[in-house]
C-alpha angles and dihedrals in degrees: 000000000000117000115251126208128206135185122223088249092056092051097036088214119203093149112112089185088068094042103036110005089251099158144092128221132206130174127230122197133225120197125172090349093305134101111246127196086007094145093052091047092048094052089047090053091051092048091048092050091050092050090053090045092240118166104250110214117226088235091065096097127142088249090055093056094043091052094044096050094042093050101038103032114019097037100019098046099021095235109167100175128017151094125274110209102202121193128190117195135184120247126220096241108096135095086232129019094244090056097046116116119249134221132196139223130186141185127197126216113196119211140162096259126349090211096052124097111246111248098234116084114226128232115215139175138185118263115212103173092082137013135205126242127247102213134115094287096044092079097057129067106258132138108308121182087187089066092051092049091046093050091052090046090052092050094049092049097044093249129139096216141342135235114238123209125206124233089276090060093248126129114272109166147300124268095267105024153336129310124227118197118205121205114168107308092339125095115197118204125184110248119249087241086063092061101271119148123254102244126185089193094054094041091053090051097048092042088056091050093047095048092049095043091237096136142003104251115205130176109217148176098240123197117215094252092060090072086073092055096059121105092209136006126204125196114206114192121179086200100050110013135245126329138177116227110228102178143018111181106309095341119096124199136207126232108197099101096047089045090057093048092049092050091052089049092050092053089059093069 
């Protein structure tokens, strides 16, 4: 395809997400033609916007998002199951950045069931060339050049995703989500202070397991080698869904236990 060139006048750009990556993104979930976890996702969006000092409009209520998604996506497009990746970006129209108005953009990915594990097992590997930070903004979904680099690295090495370490050489997260490591009845999850994402989808899952005594959930500082000790590994991505990890380097992993736990979780909705 031939390259195309545009001037700022032709595009009339006010979108700082395009120019500077000045945006936050949160996912909402549709299951059986209904929004699920919408309150948790809404409060995560509000918290993410506050962290990025975005001007939150008075119209951004939970009822506004429920009405918009029901009208435009569930009823308007007939989407019964899927993920809404919702992005809020700052415009270039304020005296100060914190007072600039915001706009939003969203895309919808339809799937069979947002709470089902995708059939294909993923192959991952550690990436050591770069790491991800573990500060206030590391836990929310903002512009991340590390993710872009990691995605290209994965494609060039025939991988589905990569495992990022933090500056202390401990496991933080994957490109698209968080990793859960199963050993016996214990599930280890990297702490948010290690660079893991805040994830309404994962938090709902582990809260269900904890309340029903189905697993011992522990937040940990996990060194890279510990990924090889796990019996099973689950990748939970608010952006893409739920995946079993089948292989890291020469080590292969099962998926039966996590599959059973996810099925029990699904039945609770």
